[in-house]
Backbone as CSV, one residue per row, in Angstrom:
resi,resn,N_x,N_y,N_z,CA_x,CA_y,CA_z,C_x,C_y,C_z
1,MET,-42.417,31.030,-92.736,-41.665,31.636,-91.681,-40.868,30.559,-90.964
2,SER,-39.706,30.851,-90.699,-38.880,29.922,-89.960,-38.770,30.405,-88.529
3,ALA,-38.828,29.481,-87.663,-38.748,29.836,-86.247,-37.290,30.043,-85.896
4,GLN,-37.038,31.178,-85.386,-35.673,31.481,-84.996,-35.489,31.164,-83.522
5,PRO,-34.414,30.475,-83.227,-34.184,30.190,-81.827,-33.925,31.471,-81.068
6,THR,-34.515,31.524,-79.904,-34.301,32.719,-79.079,-33.076,32.492,-78.236
7,LYS,-32.308,33.479,-78.133,-31.113,33.406,-77.296,-31.530,33.775,-75.886
8,SER,-31.201,32.895,-74.981,-31.564,33.192,-73.604,-30.353,33.790,-72.915
9,VAL,-30.555,34.913,-72.414,-29.522,35.590,-71.643,-29.996,35.569,-70.202
10,ALA,-29.156,35.041,-69.334,-29.530,34.919,-67.936,-29.535,36.289,-67.291
11,SER,-30.663,36.621,-66.763,-30.755,37.894,-66.058,-30.280,37.687,-64.626
12,PRO,-29.937,38.747,-63.934,-29.494,38.594,-62.546,-30.565,37.961,-61.653
13,GLN,-31.812,38.249,-61.941,-32.888,37.663,-61.122,-33.015,36.167,-61.355
14,SER,-32.914,35.727,-62.587,-33.015,34.291,-62.852,-31.807,33.570,-62.274
15,TYR,-30.650,34.204,-62.298,-29.456,33.613,-61.693,-29.660,33.466,-60.185
16,LYS,-30.242,34.462,-59.553,-30.516,34.392,-58.115,-31.504,33.266,-57.807
17,ARG,-32.509,33.088,-58.691,-33.474,32.011,-58.490,-32.794,30.651,-58.608
18,ILE,-31.888,30.523,-59.562,-31.169,29.263,-59.741,-30.316,28.971,-58.519
19,VAL,-29.617,29.972,-58.014,-28.777,29.798,-56.827,-29.646,29.451,-55.622
20,ALA,-30.789,30.119,-55.477,-31.693,29.824,-54.361,-32.227,28.399,-54.470
21,PHE,-32.555,27.973,-55.696,-33.038,26.611,-55.904,-31.954,25.600,-55.550
22,GLU,-30.727,25.855,-55.971,-29.625,24.945,-55.651,-29.392,24.879,-54.142
23,LYS,-29.503,26.007,-53.459,-29.366,26.016,-51.998,-30.489,25.204,-51.345
24,ALA,-31.701,25.337,-51.880,-32.830,24.598,-51.325,-32.626,23.094,-51.518
25,VAL,-32.132,22.707,-52.696,-31.873,21.289,-52.960,-30.792,20.778,-52.020
26,GLU,-29.737,21.545,-51.839,-28.653,21.140,-50.934,-29.150,21.032,-49.488
27,SER,-29.988,21.976,-49.085,-30.569,21.939,-47.736,-31.439,20.698,-47.575
28,TRP,-32.229,20.364,-48.599,-33.070,19.176,-48.541,-32.219,17.920,-48.434
29,LYS,-31.142,17.838,-49.208,-30.243,16.683,-49.137,-29.643,16.549,-47.740
30,ASN,-29.234,17.673,-47.152,-28.690,17.644,-45.786,-29.732,17.167,-44.782
31,ALA,-30.971,17.630,-44.949,-32.043,17.215,-44.038,-32.299,15.720,-44.158
32,VAL,-32.284,15.196,-45.378,-32.493,13.769,-45.582,-31.371,12.981,-44.922
33,MET,-30.135,13.426,-45.084,-29.002,12.733,-44.484,-29.096,12.756,-42.952
34,ARG,-29.510,13.897,-42.392,-29.678,13.991,-40.936,-30.754,13.039,-40.444
35,CYS,-31.860,12.956,-41.188,-32.938,12.042,-40.798,-32.460,10.596,-40.833
36,LEU,-31.729,10.234,-41.880,-31.210,8.870,-41.970,-30.245,8.583,-40.826
37,TRP,-29.400,9.540,-40.508,-28.444,9.364,-39.410,-29.175,9.180,-38.090
38,GLN,-30.177,10.043,-37.840,-30.934,9.936,-36.595,-31.691,8.614,-36.520
39,GLU,-32.205,8.139,-37.648,-32.917,6.862,-37.654,-31.980,5.710,-37.295
40,THR,-30.768,5.721,-37.843,-29.827,4.646,-37.514,-29.403,4.735,-36.058
41,MET,-29.238,5.945,-35.541,-28.874,6.099,-34.135,-30.006,5.608,-33.236
42,THR,-31.234,5.889,-33.614,-32.381,5.429,-32.837,-32.453,3.909,-32.849
43,GLN,-32.193,3.315,-34.003,-32.218,1.857,-34.087,-31.129,1.242,-33.224
44,ARG,-30.000,1.896,-33.126,-28.923,1.380,-32.283,-29.261,1.526,-30.813
45,ARG,-29.878,2.646,-30.452,-30.204,2.900,-29.056,-31.416,2.117,-28.600
46,ASN,-32.307,1.786,-29.510,-33.553,1.130,-29.163,-33.373,-0.155,-28.365
47,PRO,-32.482,-1.069,-28.739,-32.343,-2.291,-27.937,-31.959,-2.000,-26.485
48,TYR,-31.109,-1.001,-26.282,-30.727,-0.659,-24.908,-31.913,-0.076,-24.153
49,ALA,-32.697,0.743,-24.824,-33.879,1.315,-24.168,-34.881,0.219,-23.833
50,ILE,-35.042,-0.743,-24.736,-35.971,-1.841,-24.486,-35.495,-2.680,-23.304
51,LEU,-34.194,-2.972,-23.258,-33.660,-3.738,-22.123,-33.850,-2.986,-20.815
52,ASN,-33.600,-1.684,-20.853,-33.759,-0.868,-19.647,-35.220,-0.864,-19.199
53,MET,-36.143,-0.701,-20.141,-37.561,-0.699,-19.794,-37.988,-2.065,-19.266
54,ARG,-37.442,-3.140,-19.841,-37.783,-4.479,-19.380,-37.321,-4.675,-17.938
55,ASN,-36.105,-4.202,-17.628,-35.601,-4.317,-16.256,-36.466,-3.527,-15.286
56,ILE,-36.853,-2.328,-15.696,-37.700,-1.496,-14.843,-39.049,-2.179,-14.617
57,MET,-39.626,-2.754,-15.684,-40.908,-3.437,-15.554,-40.797,-4.648,-14.633
58,GLU,-39.695,-5.384,-14.732,-39.505,-6.535,-13.845,-39.417,-6.095,-12.392
59,GLN,-38.705,-4.995,-12.130,-38.606,-4.483,-10.768,-39.971,-4.043,-10.257
60,GLU,-40.736,-3.352,-11.107,-42.064,-2.909,-10.702,-42.987,-4.100,-10.437
61,MET,-42.884,-5.133,-11.267,-43.715,-6.322,-11.048,-43.341,-7.020,-9.737
62,ALA,-42.048,-7.076,-9.425,-41.621,-7.692,-8.164,-42.177,-6.901,-6.983
63,LEU,-42.102,-5.563,-7.058,-42.655,-4.733,-5.980,-44.169,-4.884,-5.890
64,ALA,-44.841,-4.941,-7.039,-46.298,-5.109,-7.036,-46.675,-6.459,-6.442
65,ASN,-45.923,-7.495,-6.764,-46.205,-8.815,-6.191,-46.007,-8.824,-4.683
66,GLN,-44.975,-8.131,-4.199,-44.761,-8.035,-2.752,-45.929,-7.310,-2.092
67,GLN,-46.373,-6.214,-2.705,-47.505,-5.464,-2.152,-48.759,-6.325,-2.152
68,LEU,-48.994,-7.034,-3.247,-50.165,-7.896,-3.331,-50.117,-8.982,-2.264
69,LEU,-48.955,-9.558,-2.052,-48.803,-10.586,-1.026,-49.106,-10.014,0.359
70,THR,-48.607,-8.824,0.636,-48.859,-8.174,1.926,-50.353,-7.921,2.120
71,VAL,-51.016,-7.428,1.091,-52.452,-7.138,1.181,-53.237,-8.431,1.384
72,ARG,-52.880,-9.472,0.637,-53.591,-10.741,0.773,-53.372,-11.361,2.150
73,GLN,-52.161,-11.251,2.693,-51.892,-11.777,4.030,-52.715,-11.030,5.068
74,ALA,-52.810,-9.699,4.924,-53.606,-8.914,5.873,-55.080,-9.290,5.781
75,ALA,-55.587,-9.473,4.551,-56.996,-9.857,4.390,-57.254,-11.248,4.971
76,LEU,-56.331,-12.157,4.764,-56.476,-13.508,5.311,-56.429,-13.493,6.839
77,SER,-55.555,-12.667,7.381,-55.463,-12.546,8.834,-56.770,-12.009,9.415
78,GLN,-57.337,-10.996,8.761,-58.617,-10.449,9.225,-59.724,-11.503,9.136
79,LEU,-59.703,-12.300,8.058,-60.711,-13.348,7.904,-60.586,-14.378,9.023
80,PHE,-59.370,-14.792,9.343,-59.165,-15.754,10.422,-59.625,-15.194,11.758
81,GLU,-59.332,-13.913,12.023,-59.770,-13.298,13.278,-61.293,-13.253,13.350
82,LYS,-61.939,-12.928,12.237,-63.397,-12.858,12.204,-63.999,-14.238,12.459
83,GLU,-63.441,-15.264,11.791,-63.936,-16.620,11.996,-63.688,-17.090,13.425
84,HIS,-62.560,-16.723,14.019,-62.254,-17.097,15.410,-63.277,-16.497,16.364
85,ARG,-63.588,-15.207,16.142,-64.597,-14.562,17.001,-65.964,-15.228,16.831
86,GLN,-66.291,-15.594,15.592,-67.574,-16.235,15.337,-67.635,-17.598,16.023
87,TYR,-66.577,-18.393,15.921,-66.565,-19.700,16.609,-66.633,-19.520,18.115
88,GLN,-65.952,-18.495,18.620,-65.960,-18.238,20.057,-67.385,-17.917,20.517
89,LEU,-68.099,-17.097,19.734,-69.480,-16.772,20.087,-70.363,-18.028,20.064
90,GLU,-70.197,-18.852,19.047,-71.003,-20.074,18.953,-70.711,-21.010,20.124
91,LEU,-69.428,-21.150,20.480,-69.067,-22.003,21.620,-69.608,-21.424,22.917
92,ASN,-69.545,-20.096,23.080,-70.076,-19.460,24.295,-71.580,-19.700,24.418
93,GLN,-72.290,-19.679,23.287,-73.732,-19.919,23.325,-74.046,-21.356,23.758
94,MET,-73.121,-22.264,23.453,-73.319,-23.669,23.862,-72.713,-23.920,25.236
95,GLY,-72.123,-22.912,25.853,-71.532,-23.060,27.179,-70.139,-23.651,27.141
96,LYS,-69.494,-23.531,26.024,-68.137,-24.060,25.888,-67.186,-22.923,25.535
97,SER,-65.881,-23.226,25.516,-64.902,-22.194,25.159,-63.638,-22.840,24.615
98,PHE,-62.783,-22.025,24.064,-61.476,-22.482,23.598,-60.555,-22.657,24.790
99,TYR,-59.682,-23.620,24.702,-58.668,-23.789,25.740,-57.535,-22.821,25.442
100,VAL,-57.222,-21.970,26.410,-56.129,-21.007,26.272,-55.151,-21.271,27.395
101,GLU,-53.926,-21.542,27.050,-52.903,-21.811,28.059,-52.370,-20.462,28.533
102,ARG,-52.380,-20.309,29.844,-51.874,-19.050,30.419,-50.477,-19.278,30.949
103,LEU,-49.657,-18.348,30.639,-48.269,-18.464,31.094,-48.013,-17.702,32.350
């Protein structure tokens, strides 16, 4: 027996499947191109975003340092006042006092 080649006749359904497949491939190619475009745009924008974030961080650090300085000055002032009162009490117990000039 010899094998006879079968003639393939495209049915309307198989033609529709081929067209749908081609549309899907074209849609996938478009999606890939969009992703590549968005990636390049992100890479271009990234340095500006990094610079902007760096500037914001520097400003926040400057404000935080100012706040820290204010808090430390207040704590130091309270410590000095506490020590002054303590020395005053010790001097009073010995019958002595600080010299205060009155205007």
